[in-house]
Steps between C-alpha positions, in 0.01 A plus 500: 500500500159359412426220259265531211219253448688339211815454709294343777329261258835405345661438841203294617504289183875445535458394862220256412699347214807464722297337776333261255828391340732481802306417813317170496382349824597138529346297779774262600513207737566712807201722429273197459623362833429835667147509356433143618640579847279809528189307397580219744551756778153642438346150489669392824392824669138448388494136615655594835238770549220254415634240744539761773145629459350151481682379813388812685139438392516144639627627836211743545 
């Protein structure tokens, strides 16, 4: 069975309204800690890479 354009529009609108009224993303404490840990991981990796390249340049 195929849907008409009106049925599609109605179903899409219903889905959007349901998503807007029921599903709210809340960034809790655990999520904030994960974001901070990820950022710190990238910073430590970048600093380690810089130290490794600078120490190699001094040895040459």
